[in-house]
Backbone as CSV, one residue per row, in Angstrom:
resi,resn,N_x,N_y,N_z,CA_x,CA_y,CA_z,C_x,C_y,C_z
1,MET,-73.436,-67.249,11.166,-72.201,-66.527,10.910,-71.347,-66.543,12.181
2,SER,-70.079,-66.895,12.039,-69.213,-66.965,13.205,-68.596,-65.595,13.495
3,ASP,-68.104,-65.457,14.716,-67.434,-64.215,15.095,-66.189,-63.977,14.239
4,ASN,-65.463,-65.057,13.894,-64.282,-64.904,13.046,-64.636,-64.382,11.664
5,ASP,-65.773,-64.813,11.122,-66.193,-64.326,9.806,-66.456,-62.825,9.824
6,SER,-67.169,-62.361,10.838,-67.458,-60.926,10.908,-66.190,-60.135,11.218
7,LEU,-65.308,-60.675,12.061,-64.042,-59.995,12.349,-63.176,-59.945,11.095
8,TYR,-63.176,-61.017,10.306,-62.411,-61.037,9.058,-62.916,-59.950,8.106
9,ARG,-64.232,-59.845,7.959,-64.785,-58.804,7.081,-64.384,-57.411,7.569
10,GLU,-64.381,-57.221,8.866,-64.028,-55.923,9.439,-62.544,-55.587,9.252
11,LEU,-61.680,-56.595,9.358,-60.232,-56.362,9.338,-59.578,-56.721,8.009
12,LYS,-60.375,-57.105,7.025,-59.854,-57.579,5.743,-58.915,-56.568,5.082
13,ASP,-59.250,-55.294,5.118,-58.401,-54.278,4.486,-57.018,-54.225,5.136
14,ASP,-56.964,-54.318,6.463,-55.670,-54.314,7.162,-54.850,-55.552,6.792
15,LEU,-55.499,-56.704,6.742,-54.784,-57.935,6.400,-54.297,-57.894,4.955
16,GLN,-55.108,-57.349,4.063,-54.682,-57.216,2.669,-53.524,-56.237,2.532
17,ALA,-53.502,-55.213,3.369,-52.425,-54.225,3.303,-51.064,-54.850,3.595
18,VAL,-51.023,-55.855,4.471,-49.738,-56.519,4.745,-49.504,-57.701,3.810
19,ALA,-50.562,-58.320,3.312,-50.402,-59.509,2.472,-50.055,-59.171,1.019
20,GLU,-50.689,-58.172,0.447,-50.520,-57.889,-0.980,-49.080,-57.601,-1.394
21,PRO,-48.342,-56.722,-0.682,-46.959,-56.496,-1.131,-46.090,-57.750,-0.998
22,LEU,-46.394,-58.594,-0.024,-45.647,-59.838,0.123,-45.924,-60.783,-1.041
23,PHE,-47.194,-60.918,-1.421,-47.532,-61.765,-2.568,-46.884,-61.237,-3.843
24,GLU,-46.927,-59.927,-4.049,-46.339,-59.353,-5.258,-44.854,-59.663,-5.350
25,PHE,-44.118,-59.410,-4.261,-42.677,-59.630,-4.275,-42.361,-61.122,-4.377
26,ALA,-43.098,-61.951,-3.631,-42.855,-63.396,-3.649,-43.084,-63.974,-5.050
27,CYS,-44.161,-63.586,-5.690,-44.450,-64.103,-7.033,-43.379,-63.674,-8.033
28,GLU,-42.905,-62.442,-7.896,-41.806,-61.961,-8.739,-40.571,-62.840,-8.562
29,GLN,-40.227,-63.132,-7.289,-39.049,-63.937,-6.996,-39.201,-65.370,-7.500
30,VAL,-40.384,-65.939,-7.365,-40.623,-67.301,-7.838,-40.454,-67.343,-9.353
31,LYS,-40.996,-66.364,-10.061,-40.868,-66.341,-11.520,-39.410,-66.197,-11.951
32,LYS,-38.622,-65.411,-11.206,-37.218,-65.189,-11.556,-36.311,-66.320,-11.088
33,ARG,-36.543,-66.799,-9.837,-35.578,-67.699,-9.207,-36.135,-69.064,-8.812
34,GLY,-37.452,-69.228,-8.845,-38.048,-70.495,-8.477,-38.313,-70.667,-6.999
35,ALA,-37.973,-69.679,-6.179,-38.191,-69.731,-4.724,-37.812,-68.365,-4.142
36,PHE,-37.946,-68.246,-2.823,-37.543,-67.020,-2.130,-37.348,-67.344,-0.651
37,LEU,-36.642,-66.484,0.043,-36.478,-66.622,1.491,-37.655,-65.957,2.189
38,PRO,-38.002,-66.401,3.383,-39.113,-65.775,4.118,-38.905,-64.276,4.297
39,MET,-40.014,-63.558,4.300,-40.015,-62.102,4.499,-41.288,-61.728,5.221
40,GLY,-41.354,-60.511,5.695,-42.524,-60.084,6.445,-42.977,-58.691,6.070
41,ALA,-44.091,-58.287,6.696,-44.632,-56.946,6.492,-45.325,-56.502,7.766
42,LYS,-45.383,-55.194,7.939,-46.056,-54.616,9.103,-46.941,-53.474,8.635
43,LEU,-48.042,-53.290,9.358,-48.958,-52.180,9.110,-48.966,-51.317,10.357
44,SER,-48.576,-50.060,10.206,-48.529,-49.155,11.351,-49.930,-48.672,11.718
45,ALA,-50.049,-48.072,12.886,-51.323,-47.505,13.334,-51.779,-46.390,12.389
46,GLU,-50.829,-45.764,11.682,-51.147,-44.691,10.735,-51.538,-45.234,9.364
47,GLY,-51.518,-46.556,9.195,-51.915,-47.162,7.931,-50.798,-47.337,6.925
48,GLU,-49.540,-47.169,7.346,-48.412,-47.335,6.438,-47.899,-48.768,6.499
49,THR,-47.648,-49.337,5.323,-47.141,-50.694,5.236,-45.650,-50.667,4.940
50,GLY,-44.908,-51.527,5.634,-43.475,-51.654,5.397,-43.080,-53.112,5.333
51,LEU,-42.092,-53.407,4.499,-41.597,-54.772,4.398,-40.523,-55.001,5.449
52,VAL,-40.403,-56.248,5.887,-39.460,-56.629,6.934,-38.669,-57.833,6.440
53,ALA,-37.355,-57.804,6.647,-36.514,-58.935,6.257,-35.628,-59.320,7.433
54,ALA,-35.107,-60.517,7.373,-34.168,-61.000,8.377,-32.972,-61.578,7.636
55,ALA,-31.797,-61.418,8.224,-30.586,-61.928,7.587,-29.825,-62.804,8.572
56,ALA,-29.362,-63.912,8.073,-28.532,-64.811,8.876,-27.088,-64.331,8.818
57,GLU,-26.267,-64.823,9.707,-24.862,-64.429,9.712,-24.091,-65.037,8.549
58,GLU,-24.570,-66.162,8.045,-23.896,-66.823,6.934,-24.260,-66.142,5.614
59,ASP,-23.335,-66.202,4.651,-23.631,-65.657,3.322,-24.693,-66.483,2.613
60,LEU,-24.564,-67.795,2.676,-25.559,-68.691,2.097,-26.443,-69.181,3.225
61,THR,-27.730,-69.050,3.055,-28.639,-69.421,4.134,-29.838,-70.170,3.583
62,THR,-30.691,-70.603,4.481,-31.903,-71.335,4.098,-33.112,-70.712,4.782
63,SER,-34.276,-71.106,4.324,-35.517,-70.649,4.949,-35.590,-71.083,6.400
64,GLU,-35.084,-72.272,6.703,-35.121,-72.789,8.076,-34.315,-71.923,9.031
65,VAL,-33.284,-71.272,8.533,-32.465,-70.375,9.355,-33.129,-69.003,9.462
66,VAL,-33.666,-68.501,8.355,-34.217,-67.133,8.307,-35.567,-67.023,9.020
67,LEU,-36.430,-68.029,8.893,-37.796,-67.930,9.429,-37.847,-67.602,10.920
68,PRO,-37.101,-68.299,11.807,-37.177,-67.929,13.231,-36.657,-66.513,13.506
69,LEU,-35.660,-66.081,12.745,-35.155,-64.713,12.903,-36.225,-63.698,12.513
70,LEU,-36.951,-64.009,11.447,-38.018,-63.127,10.977,-39.149,-63.053,11.998
71,VAL,-39.571,-64.184,12.538,-40.639,-64.198,13.550,-40.204,-63.386,14.766
72,GLN,-38.964,-63.544,15.173,-38.433,-62.771,16.307,-38.491,-61.272,16.002
73,GLY,-38.097,-60.898,14.785,-38.147,-59.492,14.393,-39.568,-58.953,14.341
74,LEU,-40.492,-59.728,13.786,-41.883,-59.288,13.724,-42.478,-59.127,15.119
75,ASN,-42.114,-60.003,16.044,-42.598,-59.875,17.421,-42.159,-58.553,18.048
76,GLN,-41.018,-58.034,17.638,-40.552,-56.751,18.172,-41.412,-55.579,17.688
77,TYR,-42.095,-55.753,16.558,-42.977,-54.704,16.037,-44.380,-54.753,16.647
78,ALA,-44.678,-55.764,17.438,-46.044,-55.975,17.934,-46.593,-54.790,18.726
79,THR,-45.742,-54.084,19.442,-46.244,-52.976,20.264,-46.709,-51.784,19.434
80,SER,-46.176,-51.643,18.210,-46.525,-50.466,17.410,-47.309,-50.791,16.138
81,ALA,-47.524,-52.050,15.834,-48.179,-52.417,14.573,-49.641,-52.788,14.785
82,GLU,-50.439,-52.563,13.754,-51.836,-52.995,13.747,-51.958,-54.412,13.211
83,ALA,-51.127,-54.731,12.217,-51.131,-56.065,11.619,-49.710,-56.414,11.207
84,LEU,-49.418,-57.716,11.262,-48.109,-58.235,10.873,-48.327,-59.464,10.010
85,ALA,-47.387,-59.731,9.121,-47.508,-60.909,8.265,-46.128,-61.459,7.960
86,LEU,-46.088,-62.759,7.759,-44.865,-63.380,7.276,-45.195,-64.225,6.066
87,CYS,-44.252,-64.280,5.150,-44.463,-64.935,3.861,-43.374,-65.977,3.664
88,GLU,-43.777,-67.171,3.207,-42.801,-68.221,2.942,-43.252,-69.090,1.784
89,TRP,-42.308,-69.810,1.217,-42.529,-70.738,0.110,-42.728,-72.105,0.730
90,VAL,-43.902,-72.709,0.518,-44.258,-73.950,1.201,-44.782,-74.985,0.210
91,LYS,-44.962,-76.192,0.699,-45.658,-77.258,-0.025,-47.002,-77.442,0.668
92,ILE,-48.077,-77.572,-0.124,-49.402,-77.807,0.444,-49.987,-79.071,-0.177
93,ASP,-50.910,-79.683,0.536,-51.638,-80.839,0.012,-52.870,-80.338,-0.724
94,VAL,-53.063,-80.849,-1.915,-54.255,-80.518,-2.688,-55.043,-81.797,-2.922
95,GLU,-56.244,-81.654,-3.473,-57.083,-82.829,-3.693,-56.321,-83.885,-4.488
96,GLY,-56.629,-85.118,-4.170,-55.946,-86.235,-4.819,-54.643,-86.606,-4.123
97,GLY,-54.348,-85.971,-2.990,-53.152,-86.291,-2.226,-51.862,-85.759,-2.817
98,LYS,-51.963,-84.891,-3.803,-50.753,-84.330,-4.406,-50.189,-83.203,-3.550
99,ARG,-48.876,-83.033,-3.611,-48.209,-81.904,-2.964,-47.956,-80.851,-4.034
100,ARG,-48.128,-79.601,-3.657,-47.990,-78.512,-4.621,-47.269,-77.351,-3.958
101,ASP,-46.450,-76.651,-4.712,-45.791,-75.447,-4.212,-46.828,-74.356,-4.001
102,ALA,-46.559,-73.472,-3.033,-47.468,-72.353,-2.793,-46.734,-71.227,-2.073
103,VAL,-47.190,-70.023,-2.320,-46.783,-68.868,-1.525,-47.767,-68.794,-0.360
104,LYS,-47.243,-68.758,0.857,-48.091,-68.670,2.053,-47.823,-67.334,2.730
105,VAL,-48.893,-66.612,3.032,-48.791,-65.406,3.852,-49.625,-65.640,5.101
106,HIS,-48.944,-65.633,6.222,-49.547,-65.839,7.543,-49.734,-64.445,8.132
107,ALA,-50.973,-63.979,8.201,-51.254,-62.601,8.619,-51.991,-62.584,9.947
108,GLN,-51.628,-61.639,10.779,-52.246,-61.537,12.098,-52.528,-60.072,12.427
109,HIS,-53.700,-59.848,12.998,-54.102,-58.499,13.414,-54.031,-58.410,14.932
110,ARG,-53.712,-57.249,15.427,-53.594,-57.083,16.884,-54.900,-57.390,17.615
111,ARG,-56.033,-57.332,16.924,-57.330,-57.628,17.556,-57.604,-59.126,17.667
112,GLY,-56.639,-59.961,17.285,-56.748,-61.386,17.534,-57.007,-62.261,16.337
113,LEU,-57.302,-61.676,15.188,-57.577,-62.495,14.010,-56.263,-62.928,13.367
114,CYS,-56.173,-64.210,13.058,-54.977,-64.758,12.430,-55.417,-65.702,11.309
115,VAL,-54.941,-65.447,10.096,-55.310,-66.267,8.942,-54.067,-66.588,8.114
116,ALA,-54.183,-67.646,7.331,-53.138,-67.989,6.374,-53.740,-67.931,4.974
117,PHE,-53.089,-67.181,4.102,-53.466,-67.098,2.697,-52.490,-67.994,1.923
118,TYR,-53.020,-68.804,1.021,-52.177,-69.670,0.190,-52.449,-69.372,-1.278
119,LEU,-51.372,-69.217,-2.034,-51.471,-69.014,-3.473,-50.716,-70.168,-4.139
120,PRO,-51.453,-71.210,-4.591,-50.802,-72.377,-5.196,-50.062,-71.995,-6.475
121,ALA,-48.968,-72.716,-6.736,-48.152,-72.431,-7.912,-47.747,-73.735,-8.605
122,THR,-47.708,-73.687,-9.920,-47.208,-74.822,-10.702,-46.277,-74.287,-11.780
123,LYS,-45.301,-75.118,-12.118,-44.351,-74.711,-13.152,-44.576,-75.551,-14.391
124,SER,-44.719,-74.857,-15.503,-44.892,-75.541,-16.774,-43.657,-75.276,-17.631
125,LEU,-43.349,-76.213,-18.470,-42.154,-76.126,-19.295,-42.160,-74.891,-20.195
126,PHE,-43.299,-74.578,-20.779,-43.356,-73.479,-21.743,-43.859,-72.156,-21.166
127,ARG,-44.676,-72.210,-20.129,-45.253,-70.975,-19.584,-44.590,-70.515,-18.294
128,GLY,-43.682,-71.293,-17.752,-43.039,-70.914,-16.495,-43.996,-71.102,-15.325
129,TRP,-43.808,-70.311,-14.297,-44.642,-70.416,-13.091,-46.005,-69.787,-13.319
130,GLN,-47.039,-70.511,-12.921,-48.424,-70.042,-12.978,-49.009,-70.151,-11.579
131,PHE,-49.826,-69.177,-11.198,-50.408,-69.151,-9.861,-51.905,-69.395,-9.932
132,GLY,-52.414,-70.196,-8.990,-53.818,-70.572,-8.962,-54.663,-69.621,-8.144
133,ASP,-55.790,-70.120,-7.677,-56.726,-69.326,-6.878,-56.298,-69.303,-5.414
134,MET,-56.420,-68.140,-4.813,-56.056,-67.960,-3.411,-57.011,-68.724,-2.501
135,MET,-56.430,-69.295,-1.437,-57.215,-69.958,-0.392,-56.915,-69.252,0.929
136,VAL,-57.926,-69.171,1.801,-57.759,-68.544,3.112,-58.246,-69.526,4.172
137,THR,-57.444,-69.693,5.223,-57.839,-70.568,6.326,-57.510,-69.894,7.653
138,PRO,-58.243,-70.214,8.709,-57.850,-69.730,10.038,-56.474,-70.300,10.381
139,ALA,-55.723,-69.575,11.167,-54.362,-70.012,11.511,-54.060,-69.702,12.974
140,ALA,-53.038,-70.336,13.473,-52.585,-70.099,14.844,-51.774,-68.806,14.898
141,SER,-51.731,-68.220,16.050,-50.983,-66.988,16.268,-49.481,-67.241,16.156
142,PHE,-48.760,-66.294,15.560,-47.307,-66.370,15.554,-46.677,-65.184,16.288
143,ILE,-47.507,-64.222,16.705,-47.022,-63.059,17.450,-47.298,-63.302,18.930
144,GLU,-46.249,-63.493,19.691,-46.385,-63.838,21.115,-47.196,-62.821,21.892
145,ALA,-46.945,-61.544,21.663,-47.610,-60.491,22.433,-49.111,-60.433,22.148
146,TRP,-49.547,-60.983,21.025,-50.949,-60.914,20.651,-51.696,-62.210,20.885
147,ARG,-51.053,-63.211,21.447,-51.739,-64.488,21.696,-52.770,-64.300,22.782
148,SER,-54.002,-64.747,22.490,-55.044,-64.641,23.509,-54.909,-65.821,24.456
149,SER,-55.370,-65.659,25.664,-55.261,-66.706,26.676,-56.150,-67.907,26.354
150,ASP,-57.149,-67.721,25.491,-58.055,-68.820,25.164,-57.731,-69.475,23.825
151,ALA,-56.641,-69.087,23.171,-56.296,-69.659,21.863,-55.723,-71.057,21.991
């Protein structure tokens, strides 16, 4: 058993607290609009979860414009948050070399654990958007203040 596995089991509730509301809102937006702009979430030391958004100066914007603003905003919460997460609509590679849409939540805990949750999605003509089984992988840090010197 690796140290990351035991740390994940210990911090799983905190990571779920920031990931779940993001998945819920993202899936709602995908079903309604077919996509969404990046968004984030924070978990306070008191256990309260809040959603975080970023807005560009332009009325019409893209994920490429919003994502760096969101990461910058989440970094500002690092001093007071236990966990932070950002959510985006991405393409992932699946078996057979196919590309597939997915909701990605990149979650990080102040104790150093950083994971990416992926929820694959496919659109069918008659059933609309359907979501597959969640995947979890280790991920790189996105919160500057929480980056360990050995990462």
